[in-house]
N, CA, C and O atoms as a Tinker XYZ file with bonds, in Angstrom:
   468  protein
     1  N     20.080000   38.192000   26.847000    73     2
     2  CA    20.524000   37.203000   27.824000    64     1     3
     3  C     20.642000   35.837000   27.145000    63     2     4     5
     4  O     19.743000   35.410000   26.421000    81     3
     5  N     21.741000   35.176000   27.387000    73     3     6
     6  CA    22.012000   33.882000   26.764000    64     5     7
     7  C     21.315000   32.752000   27.534000    63     6     8     9
     8  O     21.265000   32.760000   28.764000    81     7
     9  N     20.782000   31.786000   26.787000    73     7    10
    10  CA    20.113000   30.629000   27.382000    64     9    11
    11  C     21.181000   29.677000   27.911000    63    10    12    13
    12  O     22.148000   29.387000   27.207000    81    11
    13  N     21.020000   29.180000   29.156000    73    11    14
    14  CA    21.989000   28.205000   29.675000    64    13    15
    15  C     21.999000   26.948000   28.805000    63    14    16    17
    16  O     20.985000   26.580000   28.212000    81    15
    17  N     23.147000   26.306000   28.741000    73    15    18
    18  CA    23.318000   25.124000   27.909000    64    17    19
    19  C     22.310000   24.028000   28.263000    63    18    20    21
    20  O     21.752000   23.391000   27.369000    81    19
    21  N     22.072000   23.805000   29.549000    73    19    22
    22  CA    21.132000   22.752000   29.937000    64    21    23
    23  C     19.725000   23.062000   29.440000    63    22    24    25
    24  O     18.973000   22.146000   29.106000    81    23
    25  N     19.361000   24.335000   29.388000    73    23    26
    26  CA    18.042000   24.711000   28.882000    64    25    27
    27  C     17.971000   24.502000   27.363000    63    26    28    29
    28  O     16.962000   24.032000   26.839000    81    27
    29  N     19.053000   24.857000   26.671000    73    27    30
    30  CA    19.103000   24.645000   25.226000    64    29    31
    31  C     19.005000   23.152000   24.906000    63    30    32    33
    32  O     18.334000   22.765000   23.950000    81    31
    33  N     19.672000   22.315000   25.701000    73    31    34
    34  CA    19.600000   20.867000   25.505000    64    33    35
    35  C     18.182000   20.365000   25.740000    63    34    36    37
    36  O     17.680000   19.538000   24.979000    81    35
    37  N     17.536000   20.863000   26.793000    73    35    38
    38  CA    16.163000   20.447000   27.089000    64    37    39
    39  C     15.237000   20.816000   25.933000    63    38    40    41
    40  O     14.371000   20.025000   25.559000    81    39
    41  N     15.409000   21.994000   25.373000    73    39    42
    42  CA    14.586000   22.422000   24.236000    64    41    43
    43  C     14.858000   21.548000   23.015000    63    42    44    45
    44  O     13.936000   21.221000   22.267000    81    43
    45  N     16.113000   21.170000   22.813000    73    43    46
    46  CA    16.468000   20.291000   21.703000    64    45    47
    47  C     15.775000   18.940000   21.852000    63    46    48    49
    48  O     15.178000   18.437000   20.900000    81    47
    49  N     15.854000   18.349000   23.052000    73    47    50
    50  CA    15.219000   17.048000   23.263000    64    49    51
    51  C     13.691000   17.154000   23.206000    63    50    52    53
    52  O     13.019000   16.216000   22.778000    81    51
    53  N     13.154000   18.277000   23.629000    73    51    54
    54  CA    11.710000   18.492000   23.515000    64    53    55
    55  C     11.305000   18.530000   22.041000    63    54    56    57
    56  O     10.259000   18.003000   21.663000    81    55
    57  N     12.141000   19.158000   21.213000    73    55    58
    58  CA    11.879000   19.204000   19.770000    64    57    59
    59  C     11.845000   17.792000   19.191000    63    58    60    61
    60  O     11.060000   17.519000   18.283000    81    59
    61  N     12.675000   16.899000   19.698000    73    59    62
    62  CA    12.708000   15.519000   19.218000    64    61    63
    63  C     11.553000   14.687000   19.768000    63    62    64    65
    64  O     11.296000   13.585000   19.282000    81    63
    65  N     10.866000   15.200000   20.765000    73    63    66
    66  CA     9.888000   14.430000   21.510000    64    65    67
    67  C      8.552000   14.200000   20.838000    63    66    68    69
    68  O      7.507000   14.409000   21.454000    81    67
    69  N      8.564000   13.778000   19.598000    73    67    70
    70  CA     7.318000   13.426000   18.914000    64    69    71
    71  C      7.600000   12.220000   18.026000    63    70    72    73
    72  O      8.586000   12.219000   17.290000    81    71
    73  N      6.744000   11.182000   18.081000    73    71    74
    74  CA     7.008000    9.959000   17.317000    64    73    75
    75  C      7.151000   10.189000   15.815000    63    74    76    77
    76  O      7.972000    9.535000   15.172000    81    75
    77  N      6.374000   11.098000   15.250000    73    75    78
    78  CA     6.471000   11.347000   13.803000    64    77    79
    79  C      7.830000   11.971000   13.476000    63    78    80    81
    80  O      8.440000   11.626000   12.463000    81    79
    81  N      8.300000   12.870000   14.310000    73    79    82
    82  CA     9.612000   13.497000   14.057000    64    81    83
    83  C     10.726000   12.463000   14.122000    63    82    84    85
    84  O     11.627000   12.457000   13.284000    81    83
    85  N     10.661000   11.592000   15.114000    73    83    86
    86  CA    11.678000   10.539000   15.235000    64    85    87
    87  C     11.634000    9.632000   14.014000    63    86    88    89
    88  O     12.678000    9.266000   13.475000    81    87
    89  N     10.432000    9.266000   13.571000    73    87    90
    90  CA    10.312000    8.384000   12.403000    64    89    91
    91  C     10.867000    9.051000   11.159000    63    90    92    93
    92  O     11.538000    8.404000   10.355000    81    91
    93  N     10.595000   10.341000   10.991000    73    91    94
    94  CA    11.150000   11.083000    9.851000    64    93    95
    95  C     12.671000   11.019000    9.888000    63    94    96    97
    96  O     13.306000   10.744000    8.870000    81    95
    97  N     13.256000   11.269000   11.046000    73    95    98
    98  CA    14.719000   11.243000   11.160000    64    97    99
    99  C     15.273000    9.860000   10.860000    63    98   100   101
   100  O     16.312000    9.735000   10.211000    81    99
   101  N     14.587000    8.818000   11.327000    73    99   102
   102  CA    15.027000    7.449000   11.029000    64   101   103
   103  C     15.004000    7.195000    9.526000    63   102   104   105
   104  O     15.947000    6.631000    8.971000    81   103
   105  N     13.933000    7.608000    8.875000    73   103   106
   106  CA    13.812000    7.389000    7.426000    64   105   107
   107  C     14.872000    8.168000    6.655000    63   106   108   109
   108  O     15.402000    7.680000    5.656000    81   107
   109  N     15.178000    9.363000    7.112000    73   107   110
   110  CA    16.153000   10.196000    6.399000    64   109   111
   111  C     17.592000    9.736000    6.617000    63   110   112   113
   112  O     18.503000   10.236000    5.956000    81   111
   113  N     17.809000    8.799000    7.526000    73   111   114
   114  CA    19.153000    8.252000    7.719000    64   113   115
   115  C     19.653000    7.581000    6.447000    63   114   116   117
   116  O     20.858000    7.529000    6.199000    81   115
   117  N     18.727000    7.069000    5.643000    73   115   118
   118  CA    19.101000    6.377000    4.406000    64   117   119
   119  C     19.331000    7.331000    3.246000    63   118   120   121
   120  O     19.705000    6.900000    2.156000    81   119
   121  N     19.110000    8.627000    3.467000    73   119   122
   122  CA    19.322000    9.613000    2.415000    64   121   123
   123  C     18.080000   10.466000    2.204000    63   122   124   125
   124  O     17.038000   10.227000    2.815000    81   123
   125  N     18.200000   11.464000    1.334000    73   123   126
   126  CA    17.076000   12.381000    1.081000    64   125   127
   127  C     15.839000   11.640000    0.589000    63   126   128   129
   128  O     15.937000   10.637000   -0.117000    81   127
   129  N     14.669000   12.156000    0.976000    73   127   130
   130  CA    13.396000   11.554000    0.563000    64   129   131
   131  C     12.404000   12.653000    0.219000    63   130   132   133
   132  O     12.382000   13.701000    0.863000    81   131
   133  N     11.585000   12.413000   -0.799000    73   131   134
   134  CA    10.513000   13.365000   -1.088000    64   133   135
   135  C      9.386000   13.208000   -0.067000    63   134   136   137
   136  O      9.229000   12.155000    0.550000    81   135
   137  N      8.620000   14.260000    0.094000    73   135   138
   138  CA     7.525000   14.250000    1.057000    64   137   139
   139  C      6.562000   13.095000    0.790000    63   138   140   141
   140  O      6.089000   12.458000    1.732000    81   139
   141  N      6.269000   12.819000   -0.468000    73   139   142
   142  CA     5.301000   11.747000   -0.767000    64   141   143
   143  C      5.776000   10.399000   -0.230000    63   142   144   145
   144  O      4.959000    9.601000    0.230000    81   143
   145  N      7.079000   10.131000   -0.279000    73   143   146
   146  CA     7.605000    8.874000    0.257000    64   145   147
   147  C      7.545000    8.858000    1.787000    63   146   148   149
   148  O      7.234000    7.831000    2.391000    81   147
   149  N      7.844000    9.993000    2.403000    73   147   150
   150  CA     7.723000   10.084000    3.860000    64   149   151
   151  C      6.282000    9.832000    4.282000    63   150   152   153
   152  O      6.020000    9.110000    5.244000    81   151
   153  N      5.371000   10.428000    3.562000    73   151   154
   154  CA     3.951000   10.286000    3.861000    64   153   155
   155  C      3.514000    8.827000    3.742000    63   154   156   157
   156  O      2.769000    8.335000    4.588000    81   155
   157  N      3.965000    8.142000    2.712000    73   155   158
   158  CA     3.611000    6.731000    2.514000    64   157   159
   159  C      4.205000    5.856000    3.612000    63   158   160   161
   160  O      3.568000    4.903000    4.061000    81   159
   161  N      5.420000    6.174000    4.044000    73   159   162
   162  CA     6.101000    5.348000    5.044000    64   161   163
   163  C      5.558000    5.564000    6.451000    63   162   164   165
   164  O      5.556000    4.644000    7.268000    81   163
   165  N      5.099000    6.777000    6.731000    73   163   166
   166  CA     4.680000    7.103000    8.100000    64   165   167
   167  C      3.177000    6.949000    8.295000    63   166   168   169
   168  O      2.719000    6.682000    9.406000    81   167
   169  N      2.413000    7.116000    7.228000    73   167   170
   170  CA     0.960000    6.945000    7.281000    64   169   171
   171  C      0.296000    7.839000    8.320000    63   170   172   173
   172  O     -0.401000    7.363000    9.216000    81   171
   173  N      0.525000    9.142000    8.185000    73   171   174
   174  CA    -0.176000   10.141000    8.988000    64   173   175
   175  C     -0.860000   11.105000    8.031000    63   174   176   177
   176  O     -0.612000   11.076000    6.825000    81   175
   177  N     -1.704000   11.942000    8.560000    73   175   178
   178  CA    -2.354000   12.954000    7.737000    64   177   179
   179  C     -1.299000   13.895000    7.170000    63   178   180   181
   180  O     -0.342000   14.233000    7.865000    81   179
   181  N     -1.456000   14.324000    5.923000    73   179   182
   182  CA    -0.477000   15.247000    5.331000    64   181   183
   183  C     -0.252000   16.506000    6.164000    63   182   184   185
   184  O      0.875000   16.991000    6.261000    81   183
   185  N     -1.314000   17.036000    6.765000    73   183   186
   186  CA    -1.151000   18.252000    7.578000    64   185   187
   187  C     -0.296000   17.982000    8.811000    63   186   188   189
   188  O      0.490000   18.839000    9.215000    81   187
   189  N     -0.441000   16.791000    9.421000    73   187   190
   190  CA     0.363000   16.426000   10.586000    64   189   191
   191  C      1.831000   16.302000   10.189000    63   190   192   193
   192  O      2.709000   16.824000   10.877000    81   191
   193  N      2.096000   15.612000    9.081000    73   191   194
   194  CA     3.478000   15.470000    8.619000    64   193   195
   195  C      4.077000   16.839000    8.306000    63   194   196   197
   196  O      5.228000   17.111000    8.648000    81   195
   197  N      3.305000   17.686000    7.667000    73   195   198
   198  CA     3.772000   19.022000    7.326000    64   197   199
   199  C      4.164000   19.804000    8.579000    63   198   200   201
   200  O      5.195000   20.477000    8.596000    81   199
   201  N      3.343000   19.716000    9.625000    73   199   202
   202  CA     3.652000   20.400000   10.884000    64   201   203
   203  C      4.952000   19.876000   11.486000    63   202   204   205
   204  O      5.794000   20.654000   11.935000    81   203
   205  N      5.109000   18.565000   11.492000    73   203   206
   206  CA     6.298000   17.972000   12.107000    64   205   207
   207  C      7.560000   18.293000   11.295000    63   206   208   209
   208  O      8.625000   18.541000   11.861000    81   207
   209  N      7.429000   18.285000    9.978000    73   207   210
   210  CA     8.571000   18.655000    9.133000    64   209   211
   211  C      8.953000   20.112000    9.354000    63   210   212   213
   212  O     10.136000   20.451000    9.347000    81   211
   213  N      7.960000   20.972000    9.550000    73   211   214
   214  CA     8.239000   22.394000    9.807000    64   213   215
   215  C      9.023000   22.565000   11.104000    63   214   216   217
   216  O      9.935000   23.389000   11.168000    81   215
   217  N      8.681000   21.799000   12.135000    73   215   218
   218  CA     9.414000   21.858000   13.406000    64   217   219
   219  C     10.866000   21.436000   13.185000    63   218   220   221
   220  O     11.788000   22.094000   13.667000    81   219
   221  N     11.065000   20.346000   12.461000    73   219   222
   222  CA    12.419000   19.853000   12.194000    64   221   223
   223  C     13.223000   20.841000   11.349000    63   222   224   225
   224  O     14.419000   21.027000   11.568000    81   223
   225  N     12.556000   21.470000   10.386000    73   223   226
   226  CA    13.229000   22.478000    9.544000    64   225   227
   227  C     13.637000   23.691000   10.369000    63   226   228   229
   228  O     14.770000   24.163000   10.276000    81   227
   229  N     12.710000   24.188000   11.174000    73   227   230
   230  CA    13.007000   25.377000   11.997000    64   229   231
   231  C     14.159000   25.114000   12.961000    63   230   232   233
   232  O     14.952000   26.010000   13.249000    81   231
   233  N     14.246000   23.896000   13.452000    73   231   234
   234  CA    15.317000   23.560000   14.393000    64   233   235
   235  C     16.663000   23.440000   13.686000    63   234   236   237
   236  O     17.714000   23.502000   14.325000    81   235
   237  N     16.628000   23.267000   12.360000    73   235   238
   238  CA    17.863000   23.129000   11.596000    64   237   239
   239  C     18.366000   21.702000   11.507000    63   238   240   241
   240  O     19.457000   21.463000   10.989000    81   239
   241  N     17.592000   20.749000   12.004000    73   239   242
   242  CA    18.030000   19.354000   11.998000    64   241   243
   243  C     17.808000   18.679000   10.644000    63   242   244   245
   244  O     18.474000   17.696000   10.319000    81   243
   245  N     16.860000   19.218000    9.850000    73   243   246
   246  CA    16.663000   18.763000    8.476000    64   245   247
   247  C     16.637000   19.973000    7.555000    63   246   248   249
   248  O     16.367000   21.097000    7.978000    81   247
   249  N     16.923000   19.712000    6.289000    73   247   250
   250  CA    16.835000   20.760000    5.275000    64   249   251
   251  C     15.871000   20.291000    4.190000    63   250   252   253
   252  O     15.652000   19.094000    3.998000    81   251
   253  N     15.308000   21.258000    3.495000    73   251   254
   254  CA    14.363000   20.950000    2.422000    64   253   255
   255  C     14.795000   21.687000    1.162000    63   254   256   257
   256  O     15.196000   22.850000    1.216000    81   255
   257  N     14.709000   20.997000    0.025000    73   255   258
   258  CA    14.970000   21.638000   -1.262000    64   257   259
   259  C     13.828000   21.296000   -2.202000    63   258   260   261
   260  O     13.332000   20.170000   -2.223000    81   259
   261  N     13.425000   22.283000   -2.970000    73   259   262
   262  CA    12.310000   22.101000   -3.899000    64   261   263
   263  C     12.849000   22.013000   -5.316000    63   262   264   265
   264  O     13.657000   22.836000   -5.746000    81   263
   265  N     12.387000   20.998000   -6.030000    73   263   266
   266  CA    12.678000   20.845000   -7.442000    64   265   267
   267  C     11.336000   20.670000   -8.140000    63   266   268   269
   268  O     10.731000   19.600000   -8.073000    81   267
   269  N     10.881000   21.705000   -8.797000    73   267   270
   270  CA     9.549000   21.665000   -9.394000    64   269   271
   271  C      8.508000   21.577000   -8.298000    63   270   272   273
   272  O      8.460000   22.427000   -7.409000    81   271
   273  N      7.673000   20.548000   -8.359000    73   271   274
   274  CA     6.646000   20.380000   -7.332000    64   273   275
   275  C      7.086000   19.412000   -6.231000    63   274   276   277
   276  O      6.329000   19.156000   -5.295000    81   275
   277  N      8.296000   18.877000   -6.337000    73   275   278
   278  CA     8.786000   17.895000   -5.364000    64   277   279
   279  C      9.658000   18.575000   -4.318000    63   278   280   281
   280  O     10.594000   19.303000   -4.650000    81   279
   281  N      9.336000   18.326000   -3.036000    73   279   282
   282  CA    10.157000   18.827000   -1.934000    64   281   283
   283  C     10.899000   17.640000   -1.340000    63   282   284   285
   284  O     10.296000   16.663000   -0.896000    81   283
   285  N     12.227000   17.749000   -1.342000    73   283   286
   286  CA    13.083000   16.697000   -0.797000    64   285   287
   287  C     13.593000   17.128000    0.574000    63   286   288   289
   288  O     14.012000   18.270000    0.764000    81   287
   289  N     13.550000   16.204000    1.518000    73   287   290
   290  CA    14.069000   16.459000    2.857000    64   289   291
   291  C     15.295000   15.595000    3.084000    63   290   292   293
   292  O     15.390000   14.469000    2.595000    81   291
   293  N     16.239000   16.159000    3.848000    73   291   294
   294  CA    17.412000   15.381000    4.226000    64   293   295
   295  C     17.942000   15.859000    5.561000    63   294   296   297
   296  O     17.669000   16.982000    5.986000    81   295
   297  N     18.709000   14.990000    6.227000    73   295   298
   298  CA    19.321000   15.362000    7.491000    64   297   299
   299  C     20.345000   16.454000    7.253000    63   298   300   301
   300  O     21.060000   16.438000    6.251000    81   299
   301  N     20.415000   17.399000    8.174000    73   299   302
   302  CA    21.345000   18.510000    8.020000    64   301   303
   303  C     22.780000   18.096000    8.327000    63   302   304   305
   304  O     23.718000   18.754000    7.876000    81   303
   305  N     22.965000   17.019000    9.084000    73   303   306
   306  CA    24.319000   16.582000    9.411000    64   305   307
   307  C     24.337000   15.147000    9.894000    63   306   308   309
   308  O     23.304000   14.591000   10.268000    81   307
   309  N     25.512000   14.555000    9.884000    73   307   310
   310  CA    25.674000   13.156000   10.273000    64   309   311
   311  C     25.513000   12.901000   11.757000    63   310   312   313
   312  O     25.328000   11.758000   12.175000    81   311
   313  N     25.583000   13.953000   12.559000    73   311   314
   314  CA    25.461000   13.765000   14.001000    64   313   315
   315  C     24.091000   13.240000   14.398000    63   314   316   317
   316  O     23.955000   12.606000   15.444000    81   315
   317  N     23.085000   13.491000   13.589000    73   315   318
   318  CA    21.744000   12.987000   13.888000    64   317   319
   319  C     21.766000   11.461000   13.863000    63   318   320   321
   320  O     21.150000   10.819000   14.714000    81   319
   321  N     22.469000   10.878000   12.898000    73   319   322
   322  CA    22.608000    9.417000   12.855000    64   321   323
   323  C     23.204000    8.901000   14.157000    63   322   324   325
   324  O     22.730000    7.917000   14.724000    81   323
   325  N     24.247000    9.575000   14.623000    73   323   326
   326  CA    24.916000    9.177000   15.870000    64   325   327
   327  C     23.951000    9.256000   17.050000    63   326   328   329
   328  O     23.936000    8.378000   17.912000    81   327
   329  N     23.149000   10.313000   17.079000    73   327   330
   330  CA    22.181000   10.485000   18.157000    64   329   331
   331  C     21.154000    9.355000   18.150000    63   330   332   333
   332  O     20.839000    8.801000   19.203000    81   331
   333  N     20.637000    9.013000   16.987000    73   331   334
   334  CA    19.646000    7.942000   16.893000    64   333   335
   335  C     20.248000    6.589000   17.260000    63   334   336   337
   336  O     19.583000    5.767000   17.891000    81   335
   337  N     21.493000    6.353000   16.873000    73   335   338
   338  CA    22.172000    5.108000   17.245000    64   337   339
   339  C     22.402000    5.049000   18.752000    63   338   340   341
   340  O     22.243000    3.994000   19.366000    81   339
   341  N     22.778000    6.184000   19.349000    73   339   342
   342  CA    22.976000    6.232000   20.801000    64   341   343
   343  C     21.658000    5.954000   21.514000    63   342   344   345
   344  O     21.640000    5.230000   22.510000    81   343
   345  N     20.564000    6.512000   21.026000    73   343   346
   346  CA    19.248000    6.266000   21.629000    64   345   347
   347  C     18.911000    4.781000   21.551000    63   346   348   349
   348  O     18.381000    4.212000   22.506000    81   347
   349  N     19.213000    4.158000   20.427000    73   347   350
   350  CA    18.941000    2.730000   20.259000    64   349   351
   351  C     19.761000    1.907000   21.259000    63   350   352   353
   352  O     19.247000    0.957000   21.850000    81   351
   353  N     21.032000    2.271000   21.446000    73   351   354
   354  CA    21.874000    1.543000   22.408000    64   353   355
   355  C     21.344000    1.703000   23.829000    63   354   356   357
   356  O     21.277000    0.734000   24.586000    81   355
   357  N     20.971000    2.926000   24.187000    73   355   358
   358  CA    20.453000    3.188000   25.531000    64   357   359
   359  C     19.165000    2.405000   25.764000    63   358   360   361
   360  O     18.998000    1.782000   26.812000    81   359
   361  N     18.259000    2.436000   24.796000    73   359   362
   362  CA    16.997000    1.699000   24.933000    64   361   363
   363  C     17.232000    0.200000   25.030000    63   362   364   365
   364  O     16.533000   -0.490000   25.773000    81   363
   365  N     18.196000   -0.306000   24.295000    73   363   366
   366  CA    18.513000   -1.733000   24.351000    64   365   367
   367  C     18.941000   -2.129000   25.760000    63   366   368   369
   368  O     18.507000   -3.158000   26.277000    81   367
   369  N     19.784000   -1.321000   26.377000    73   367   370
   370  CA    20.240000   -1.601000   27.740000    64   369   371
   371  C     19.073000   -1.505000   28.719000    63   370   372   373
   372  O     18.903000   -2.374000   29.574000    81   371
   373  N     18.269000   -0.449000   28.593000    73   371   374
   374  CA    17.137000   -0.270000   29.505000    64   373   375
   375  C     16.136000   -1.417000   29.388000    63   374   376   377
   376  O     15.666000   -1.951000   30.392000    81   375
   377  N     15.821000   -1.784000   28.155000    73   375   378
   378  CA    14.835000   -2.841000   27.950000    64   377   379
   379  C     15.367000   -4.210000   28.352000    63   378   380   381
   380  O     14.609000   -5.051000   28.835000    81   379
   381  N     16.660000   -4.443000   28.159000    73   379   382
   382  CA    17.210000   -5.729000   28.589000    64   381   383
   383  C     17.198000   -5.795000   30.112000    63   382   384   385
   384  O     17.003000   -6.869000   30.680000    81   383
   385  N     17.405000   -4.662000   30.779000    73   383   386
   386  CA    17.296000   -4.621000   32.241000    64   385   387
   387  C     15.885000   -4.947000   32.685000    63   386   388   389
   388  O     15.690000   -5.618000   33.699000    81   387
   389  N     14.899000   -4.478000   31.936000    73   387   390
   390  CA    13.509000   -4.788000   32.259000    64   389   391
   391  C     13.226000   -6.268000   32.024000    63   390   392   393
   392  O     12.467000   -6.878000   32.777000    81   391
   393  N     13.823000   -6.849000   30.992000    73   391   394
   394  CA    13.658000   -8.288000   30.725000    64   393   395
   395  C     14.216000   -9.094000   31.893000    63   394   396   397
   396  O     13.611000  -10.077000   32.320000    81   395
   397  N     15.378000   -8.671000   32.411000    73   395   398
   398  CA    15.972000   -9.365000   33.557000    64   397   399
   399  C     15.052000   -9.283000   34.762000    63   398   400   401
   400  O     14.864000  -10.273000   35.470000    81   399
   401  N     14.476000   -8.110000   35.001000    73   399   402
   402  CA    13.559000   -7.926000   36.116000    64   401   403
   403  C     12.308000   -8.784000   35.937000    63   402   404   405
   404  O     11.838000   -9.407000   36.889000    81   403
   405  N     11.775000   -8.817000   34.732000    73   403   406
   406  CA    10.599000   -9.627000   34.433000    64   405   407
   407  C     10.889000  -11.112000   34.695000    63   406   408   409
   408  O     10.071000  -11.813000   35.293000    81   407
   409  N     12.042000  -11.579000   34.250000    73   407   410
   410  CA    12.414000  -12.987000   34.466000    64   409   411
   411  C     12.520000  -13.286000   35.966000    63   410   412   413
   412  O     12.087000  -14.341000   36.428000    81   411
   413  N     13.099000  -12.347000   36.715000    73   411   414
   414  CA    13.225000  -12.532000   38.160000    64   413   415
   415  C     11.842000  -12.580000   38.824000    63   414   416   417
   416  O     11.595000  -13.406000   39.702000    81   415
   417  N     10.958000  -11.695000   38.399000    73   415   418
   418  CA     9.600000  -11.690000   38.952000    64   417   419
   419  C      8.874000  -12.996000   38.635000    63   418   420   421
   420  O      8.183000  -13.547000   39.491000    81   419
   421  N      9.029000  -13.488000   37.415000    73   419   422
   422  CA     8.377000  -14.735000   37.028000    64   421   423
   423  C      8.929000  -15.914000   37.815000    63   422   424   425
   424  O      8.186000  -16.814000   38.205000    81   423
   425  N     10.239000  -15.901000   38.047000    73   423   426
   426  CA    10.859000  -16.980000   38.818000    64   425   427
   427  C     10.351000  -16.939000   40.255000    63   426   428   429
   428  O     10.032000  -17.981000   40.828000    81   427
   429  N     10.273000  -15.764000   40.831000    73   427   430
   430  CA     9.778000  -15.613000   42.201000    64   429   431
   431  C      8.334000  -16.083000   42.298000    63   430   432   433
   432  O      7.959000  -16.761000   43.254000    81   431
   433  N      7.525000  -15.721000   41.305000    73   431   434
   434  CA     6.120000  -16.137000   41.301000    64   433   435
   435  C      6.013000  -17.667000   41.225000    63   434   436   437
   436  O      5.183000  -18.270000   41.905000    81   435
   437  N      6.848000  -18.277000   40.406000    73   435   438
   438  CA     6.837000  -19.735000   40.275000    64   437   439
   439  C      7.263000  -20.397000   41.587000    63   438   440   441
   440  O      6.695000  -21.414000   41.986000    81   439
   441  N      8.270000  -19.814000   42.260000    73   439   442
   442  CA     8.732000  -20.360000   43.540000    64   441   443
   443  C      7.654000  -20.245000   44.600000    63   442   444   445
   444  O      7.446000  -21.174000   45.381000    81   443
   445  N      6.960000  -19.097000   44.632000    73   443   446
   446  CA     5.890000  -18.901000   45.598000    64   445   447
   447  C      4.751000  -19.888000   45.324000    63   446   448   449
   448  O      4.202000  -20.480000   46.253000    81   447
   449  N      4.405000  -20.061000   44.064000    73   447   450
   450  CA     3.361000  -21.017000   43.702000    64   449   451
   451  C      3.770000  -22.442000   44.075000    63   450   452   453
   452  O      2.930000  -23.243000   44.485000    81   451
   453  N      5.058000  -22.757000   43.933000    73   451   454
   454  CA     5.557000  -24.085000   44.302000    64   453   455
   455  C      5.508000  -24.318000   45.796000    63   454   456   457
   456  O      5.253000  -25.437000   46.243000    81   455
   457  N      5.754000  -23.261000   46.587000    73   455   458
   458  CA     5.692000  -23.367000   48.048000    64   457   459
   459  C      4.263000  -23.622000   48.521000    63   458   460   461
   460  O      4.056000  -24.286000   49.537000    81   459
   461  N      3.293000  -23.107000   47.802000    73   459   462
   462  CA     1.894000  -23.266000   48.190000    64   461   463
   463  C      1.376000  -24.668000   47.861000    63   462   464   465
   464  O      0.388000  -25.121000   48.439000    81   463
   465  N      2.031000  -25.334000   46.954000    73   463   466
   466  CA     1.533000  -26.654000   46.505000    64   465   467
   467  C      1.839000  -27.745000   47.491000    63   466   468
   468  O      1.488000  -28.902000   47.259000    81   467
């Protein structure tokens, strides 16, 4: 039985739903990186990074190649960059909307305080 597209999408977004995985993808936007550099940039336990990299590898969103004792990771395709940029645009709009709401709340509070004076 085939999985419905909406379920496959939900599983994909669930796979992305970890801060370490997102950070790895952001770092790999600049090109392939060895595990030691990822570890230095993310500052998590090696076992945690290893688990998160395994999830990304299994999903096919990153690939790994070994040269001697060095394992290099890279994004499997350019669409990941597009996805991360889209997320940044969406968050920018959402957060700017929250800034507008915050400013309105502060203005209302100031007006109420002025009425009491």
